[in-house]
Residue frames as qw, qx, qy, qz and C-alpha x, y, z in Angstrom:
[[0.000, 0.889, 0.457, 0.000, 0.00, 0.00, 0.00],
 [0.390, 0.573, -0.038, 0.720, 1.28, 3.42, -0.89],
 [0.449, -0.584, -0.400, 0.545, 2.45, 5.52, 2.08],
 [0.175, 0.899, 0.182, 0.358, 1.74, 9.23, 1.84],
 [0.561, -0.016, -0.278, 0.780, 4.58, 11.50, 2.90],
 [0.153, -0.800, -0.355, 0.458, 4.22, 14.75, 4.81],
 [0.392, 0.277, 0.313, 0.819, 4.20, 17.69, 2.43],
 [0.076, 0.778, 0.354, -0.513, 3.08, 21.29, 2.27],
 [0.384, 0.191, 0.495, 0.756, 2.66, 22.84, -1.12],
 [0.180, 0.673, 0.260, -0.669, 1.40, 26.33, -1.77],
 [0.494, 0.380, 0.644, 0.443, 0.00, 26.36, -5.27],
 [0.099, -0.280, 0.074, 0.952, 0.14, 29.58, -7.23],
 [0.054, 0.563, 0.723, 0.397, -3.49, 29.69, -8.28],
 [0.084, -0.781, -0.152, -0.600, -3.89, 33.42, -7.88],
 [0.129, 0.410, -0.588, 0.685, -2.09, 33.02, -4.55],
 [0.598, -0.293, 0.256, -0.701, -5.00, 31.30, -2.78],
 [0.938, -0.015, -0.269, -0.218, -4.35, 27.56, -2.90],
 [0.070, -0.580, 0.773, -0.249, -2.49, 25.37, -0.46],
 [0.898, -0.056, -0.370, -0.230, -2.35, 21.65, 0.22],
 [0.200, -0.567, 0.719, -0.348, -1.16, 19.81, 3.32],
 [0.881, -0.059, -0.432, -0.184, -0.88, 16.05, 3.69],
 [0.249, -0.584, 0.668, -0.388, 0.08, 14.57, 7.04],
 [0.422, -0.088, 0.895, -0.115, 0.60, 10.80, 7.08],
 [0.092, 0.279, 0.861, 0.415, -2.41, 9.30, 5.32],
 [0.013, 0.776, 0.579, -0.251, -4.77, 12.09, 6.44],
 [0.346, 0.378, 0.268, 0.816, -5.19, 15.25, 4.45],
 [0.039, -0.772, -0.346, 0.533, -5.83, 18.79, 5.46],
 [0.408, 0.234, 0.475, 0.744, -6.30, 20.86, 2.35],
 [0.122, 0.775, 0.303, -0.541, -7.40, 24.30, 1.31],
 [0.264, 0.024, 0.571, 0.777, -7.64, 24.86, -2.42],
 [0.269, 0.670, 0.464, -0.513, -10.18, 27.55, -3.10],
 [0.501, 0.489, 0.501, 0.509, -11.05, 28.19, -6.75],
 [0.187, -0.077, 0.010, 0.979, -10.43, 31.79, -7.81],
 [0.327, 0.569, 0.439, -0.614, -13.35, 34.17, -7.94],
 [0.601, 0.601, 0.493, 0.187, -15.08, 34.53, -11.32],
 [0.158, -0.612, 0.209, 0.746, -13.28, 36.82, -13.70],
 [0.595, 0.676, 0.049, -0.432, -13.87, 38.06, -17.22],
 [0.141, 0.566, -0.726, -0.364, -12.47, 36.86, -20.50],
 [0.862, 0.141, -0.334, -0.353, -12.98, 33.65, -22.39],
 [0.756, -0.402, 0.512, -0.072, -12.23, 30.37, -20.69],
 [0.358, 0.526, -0.717, -0.284, -10.27, 27.58, -22.43],
 [0.954, -0.133, 0.091, -0.254, -9.99, 23.79, -22.32],
 [0.117, -0.607, 0.786, 0.017, -7.45, 21.04, -21.78],
 [0.969, 0.091, -0.094, -0.212, -7.06, 17.48, -23.05],
 [0.047, 0.664, -0.741, 0.084, -4.43, 14.86, -22.37],
 [0.981, -0.097, -0.021, -0.167, -3.50, 11.24, -21.96],
 [0.426, 0.594, -0.644, 0.225, -0.58, 9.09, -21.00],
 [0.856, -0.351, -0.370, 0.083, 0.91, 7.41, -17.96],
 [0.109, -0.779, 0.476, -0.394, 2.89, 8.12, -14.81],
 [0.638, 0.009, -0.731, 0.241, 4.59, 5.88, -12.23],
 [0.450, -0.734, -0.017, -0.509, 2.70, 6.74, -9.01],
 [0.847, -0.517, 0.118, 0.000, 4.49, 4.10, -6.91],
 [0.144, -0.750, 0.597, 0.246, 7.79, 4.26, -8.80],
 [0.320, -0.173, 0.908, 0.209, 7.24, 0.86, -10.43],
 [0.308, 0.450, 0.831, 0.111, 3.73, 0.29, -11.80],
 [0.063, 0.231, 0.373, 0.896, 2.00, 2.48, -14.37],
 [0.199, 0.574, 0.575, -0.549, -0.92, 4.76, -13.78],
 [0.213, 0.282, 0.616, 0.704, -2.65, 5.33, -17.13],
 [0.110, 0.590, 0.446, -0.664, -4.90, 8.35, -17.59],
 [0.177, 0.450, 0.518, 0.706, -7.09, 10.23, -20.00],
 [0.140, -0.598, -0.469, 0.635, -8.31, 13.66, -18.93],
 [0.153, 0.475, 0.379, 0.779, -10.15, 16.67, -20.28],
 [0.187, -0.668, -0.536, 0.481, -11.62, 19.79, -18.77],
 [0.182, 0.079, 0.220, 0.955, -12.80, 23.25, -19.64],
 [0.320, 0.423, 0.341, -0.776, -15.62, 25.67, -20.18],
 [0.089, 0.196, 0.810, 0.546, -18.34, 25.07, -22.72],
 [0.189, -0.556, -0.573, -0.572, -21.33, 27.20, -23.66],
 [0.321, -0.692, 0.024, -0.646, -21.29, 29.34, -20.52],
 [0.738, -0.212, -0.585, 0.261, -19.83, 27.00, -17.88],
 [0.393, -0.173, -0.463, 0.775, -19.89, 28.44, -14.38],
 [0.204, -0.029, -0.002, -0.979, -22.71, 30.87, -15.17],
 [0.693, -0.043, 0.062, -0.717, -26.23, 30.16, -13.87],
 [0.745, -0.191, 0.607, -0.200, -25.34, 26.55, -12.97],
 [0.792, 0.536, -0.247, -0.158, -24.17, 25.61, -16.48],
 [0.882, -0.369, 0.235, 0.172, -21.77, 22.67, -15.90],
 [0.058, -0.724, 0.601, 0.335, -18.12, 22.40, -16.83],
 [0.871, 0.383, -0.245, -0.186, -17.02, 20.10, -19.62],
 [0.023, -0.649, 0.756, -0.085, -14.55, 17.27, -19.21],
 [0.951, -0.033, -0.263, -0.159, -13.76, 13.62, -18.63],
 [0.175, -0.659, 0.706, -0.194, -11.44, 11.43, -16.57],
 [0.978, -0.020, -0.197, -0.067, -10.29, 7.83, -16.78],
 [0.029, -0.725, 0.644, -0.240, -7.50, 6.60, -14.50],
 [0.975, -0.099, -0.187, -0.068, -6.05, 3.14, -13.85],
 [0.191, -0.722, 0.646, -0.159, -3.31, 2.45, -11.30],
 [0.810, 0.191, -0.538, -0.134, -2.01, -0.98, -12.31],
 [0.212, 0.357, -0.769, 0.486, -0.10, -1.40, -9.05],
 [0.255, 0.068, 0.745, -0.613, -3.23, -1.63, -6.89],
 [0.025, 0.340, 0.850, 0.402, -5.69, -2.27, -9.76],
 [0.093, 0.575, 0.435, -0.687, -7.57, 0.95, -9.11],
 [0.198, 0.400, 0.608, 0.657, -9.99, 2.13, -11.81],
 [0.034, 0.524, 0.353, -0.775, -11.56, 5.61, -11.71],
 [0.183, 0.440, 0.662, 0.578, -14.34, 6.78, -14.06],
 [0.039, 0.009, 0.124, -0.991, -15.66, 10.35, -14.06],
 [0.101, 0.613, 0.769, -0.152, -19.30, 11.04, -13.12],
 [0.189, 0.924, 0.277, 0.183, -19.29, 14.81, -13.53],
 [0.505, 0.223, -0.128, 0.824, -16.98, 17.82, -13.67],
 [0.295, -0.833, -0.446, 0.146, -17.49, 20.43, -10.95],
 [0.206, -0.900, 0.116, 0.365, -14.55, 22.83, -11.42],
 [0.750, 0.369, 0.156, 0.525, -11.96, 24.04, -13.89],
 [0.128, -0.990, 0.030, 0.050, -9.46, 26.75, -12.96],
 [0.627, 0.623, -0.315, 0.346, -5.88, 27.87, -13.60],
 [0.714, -0.600, -0.001, 0.360, -2.75, 27.74, -11.50],
 [0.459, -0.422, 0.289, 0.726, -0.22, 30.47, -12.18],
 [0.236, 0.614, -0.224, -0.719, 0.33, 32.24, -15.47],
 [0.801, 0.424, 0.421, 0.021, -0.61, 31.14, -18.97],
 [0.207, -0.577, 0.483, 0.625, 2.16, 31.32, -21.57],
 [0.739, 0.580, -0.066, -0.336, 2.56, 30.48, -25.25],
 [0.807, -0.123, 0.480, 0.320, 4.44, 27.59, -26.85],
 [0.086, 0.692, -0.358, -0.621, 6.74, 29.18, -29.46],
 [0.182, -0.120, 0.896, 0.388, 6.61, 26.00, -31.56],
 [0.072, 0.440, 0.875, 0.189, 2.84, 25.71, -31.87],
 [0.139, -0.321, -0.115, -0.930, 1.42, 29.05, -30.79],
 [0.605, -0.513, -0.565, -0.230, -0.85, 27.17, -28.38],
 [0.364, -0.769, 0.252, -0.461, -1.14, 28.25, -24.73],
 [0.606, 0.082, -0.717, 0.334, 0.90, 26.62, -21.97],
 [0.295, -0.461, 0.371, -0.750, 0.16, 26.45, -18.29],
 [0.110, -0.053, -0.949, 0.290, -1.45, 24.47, -15.49],
 [0.547, -0.278, -0.214, -0.760, -5.11, 23.72, -14.95],
 [0.230, -0.041, 0.869, -0.437, -7.09, 21.95, -12.23],
 [0.558, -0.129, -0.558, -0.600, -9.98, 19.67, -13.20],
 [0.185, -0.093, 0.796, -0.569, -12.25, 18.55, -10.36],
 [0.638, -0.089, -0.372, -0.668, -15.36, 16.44, -10.04],
 [0.728, -0.224, 0.536, -0.363, -16.93, 13.22, -8.84],
 [0.462, 0.397, -0.745, -0.271, -16.10, 9.71, -10.00],
 [0.952, -0.195, 0.037, -0.232, -16.77, 6.03, -9.51],
 [0.141, 0.606, -0.780, 0.071, -13.94, 3.80, -8.36],
 [0.818, -0.060, -0.543, -0.180, -13.80, 0.05, -8.01],
 [0.529, 0.031, -0.665, 0.526, -11.77, 0.17, -4.76],
 [0.095, -0.113, -0.473, 0.869, -13.37, 3.06, -2.86],
 [0.159, 0.699, 0.686, -0.125, -16.83, 3.51, -4.36],
 [0.234, 0.869, 0.247, 0.359, -17.89, 7.05, -5.31],
 [0.579, -0.376, -0.103, 0.716, -15.20, 9.67, -4.67],
 [0.173, 0.969, 0.009, -0.175, -14.36, 13.31, -5.27],
 [0.805, 0.073, 0.177, 0.562, -11.31, 13.89, -7.45],
 [0.033, 0.946, -0.128, -0.296, -8.88, 16.72, -8.12],
 [0.830, 0.237, 0.235, 0.447, -6.51, 16.54, -11.10],
 [0.101, -0.854, 0.221, 0.460, -3.59, 18.89, -11.67],
 [0.786, 0.338, 0.381, 0.351, -2.46, 18.83, -15.32],
 [0.142, -0.813, 0.191, 0.531, 0.30, 21.00, -16.77],
 [0.750, 0.577, 0.202, 0.252, 1.20, 21.72, -20.39],
 [0.434, -0.693, 0.225, 0.530, 4.83, 22.86, -20.57],
 [0.375, 0.728, -0.354, -0.452, 4.94, 22.94, -24.36],
 [0.950, 0.294, -0.098, -0.046, 6.08, 20.44, -26.96],
 [0.470, 0.050, -0.797, -0.377, 7.31, 17.72, -27.09],
 [0.736, -0.439, -0.224, -0.465, 5.46, 17.11, -23.81],
 [0.714, 0.023, -0.609, 0.345, 8.19, 15.45, -21.74],
 [0.147, 0.098, -0.484, 0.857, 7.95, 18.21, -19.12],
 [0.539, -0.388, -0.287, -0.690, 4.14, 18.04, -18.94],
 [0.023, -0.159, 0.821, -0.549, 2.74, 16.96, -15.57],
 [0.637, -0.332, -0.458, -0.523, -0.19, 14.97, -14.18],
 [0.081, 0.070, -0.835, 0.540, -1.27, 14.26, -10.60],
 [0.538, -0.402, -0.495, -0.551, -4.54, 13.06, -9.10],
 [0.056, -0.115, 0.746, -0.653, -6.10, 12.96, -5.65],
 [0.499, -0.390, -0.654, -0.414, -9.24, 11.11, -4.51],
 [0.114, -0.159, 0.620, -0.760, -11.13, 11.87, -1.32],
 [0.444, -0.433, -0.733, -0.279, -14.15, 10.45, 0.42],
 [0.480, -0.801, -0.358, -0.009, -15.96, 12.49, 3.06],
 [0.061, -0.966, 0.206, -0.146, -13.04, 14.90, 3.10],
 [0.635, -0.548, 0.528, 0.137, -10.37, 12.26, 3.75],
 [0.362, 0.605, -0.622, -0.341, -7.77, 11.26, 1.17],
 [0.921, -0.041, 0.365, -0.126, -8.10, 7.66, -0.01],
 [0.805, 0.205, 0.307, 0.465, -5.60, 7.94, -2.86],
 [0.088, 0.969, -0.084, -0.217, -3.08, 10.55, -3.99],
 [0.825, 0.294, 0.034, 0.481, -0.09, 10.86, -6.30],
 [0.028, 0.911, -0.150, 0.382, 0.86, 14.22, -4.76],
 [0.756, -0.606, 0.180, 0.166, 4.03, 14.29, -2.68],
 [0.600, -0.253, 0.417, 0.634, 7.56, 15.29, -3.59],
 [0.037, 0.307, -0.412, -0.857, 7.85, 16.52, -7.17],
 [0.709, 0.384, 0.146, -0.574, 4.97, 16.49, -9.62],
 [0.713, 0.048, 0.670, 0.202, 4.81, 13.47, -11.94],
 [0.208, 0.612, -0.382, -0.660, 6.19, 14.41, -15.33],
 [0.886, 0.369, 0.213, -0.185, 5.31, 12.64, -18.58],
 [0.780, 0.477, -0.173, 0.366, 8.97, 11.97, -19.22],
 [0.075, 0.754, -0.404, 0.512, 12.27, 12.98, -17.68],
 [0.006, 0.426, -0.768, 0.478, 13.25, 12.22, -14.10],
 [0.545, -0.034, 0.641, -0.540, 10.01, 10.57, -12.95],
 [0.220, 0.096, 0.923, 0.303, 9.44, 8.60, -16.15],
 [0.408, 0.594, 0.498, -0.483, 6.00, 8.48, -17.67],
 [0.215, 0.041, 0.640, 0.737, 4.81, 9.37, -21.13],
 [0.148, 0.716, 0.682, 0.022, 2.04, 11.08, -23.04],
 [0.195, 0.249, 0.158, 0.935, 0.99, 14.66, -23.56],
 [0.003, 0.694, 0.550, -0.465, -1.11, 17.39, -21.97],
 [0.249, 0.319, 0.406, 0.820, -2.50, 19.93, -24.43],
 [0.035, 0.609, 0.419, -0.673, -3.93, 23.26, -23.36],
 [0.302, 0.490, 0.602, 0.553, -6.16, 24.71, -26.09],
 [0.041, -0.029, -0.060, 0.997, -6.88, 28.37, -26.63],
 [0.382, 0.431, 0.508, -0.641, -10.35, 29.88, -26.35],
 [0.026, 0.154, 0.730, 0.665, -12.80, 29.38, -29.19],
 [0.384, -0.276, -0.194, -0.860, -16.44, 30.41, -29.73],
 [0.734, -0.351, -0.522, -0.257, -17.74, 27.45, -27.69],
 [0.599, -0.121, -0.577, 0.542, -15.51, 27.92, -24.63],
 [0.201, -0.614, 0.016, -0.763, -17.59, 30.68, -23.11],
 [0.753, -0.544, -0.370, 0.008, -17.89, 30.70, -19.33],
 [0.137, -0.848, 0.374, -0.350, -15.74, 31.49, -16.34],
 [0.499, 0.223, -0.766, 0.338, -12.99, 29.67, -14.48],
 [0.384, -0.370, 0.459, -0.711, -14.06, 28.44, -11.04],
 [0.765, -0.132, -0.552, -0.306, -16.39, 25.88, -9.54],
 [0.703, -0.565, 0.299, -0.312, -16.31, 23.55, -6.55],
 [0.600, 0.425, -0.669, 0.112, -13.37, 21.24, -5.78],
 [0.769, -0.556, 0.105, -0.295, -14.20, 19.15, -2.66],
 [0.952, 0.023, -0.141, 0.269, -11.25, 16.76, -3.25],
 [0.532, 0.286, -0.224, 0.765, -8.92, 19.65, -2.54],
 [0.272, -0.616, 0.069, -0.736, -10.88, 21.33, 0.23],
 [0.017, 0.191, -0.817, 0.543, -10.78, 20.68, 3.95]]
């Protein structure tokens, strides 16, 4: 069974997100930013990480605004599939409840597409823990994608039941192994809405 290490990470999502894990119990405070103007965007990605250092964790993820997400209860768009082969954990998204940025958004000089980090949150079914809340942190660092990052946390009744957070973020290549690609897509006419939402998997 994976042992969670003690960490404290202050995440630069407009300076208002922090995460604390102590042993196998989590105390967290990640508050989505307040609504702000401008067009939202969306993110897609897939690949694998090594959450335990040996066995693969395969994932497919998407998130974003669509047709007014975050305004008058219009839902966020997205999906999540995750499989940790080490403990045979399967996670399947039920709904997306939040989509918001961490830090600044840049531009990939090779593609002209945006780069940056986004959080995708929601509820999901899992075969090991039943229904859970999830929080995914996905980062697009530009092509070829080897510096892109993916991490996931599952909670139930406010307590962490599974997390890949701890130490450095899991890259899709490089020092922590892994593979795949995270792609942040620029706004288009359908990505109207506002960043924000509810992220219980990252809230105390």
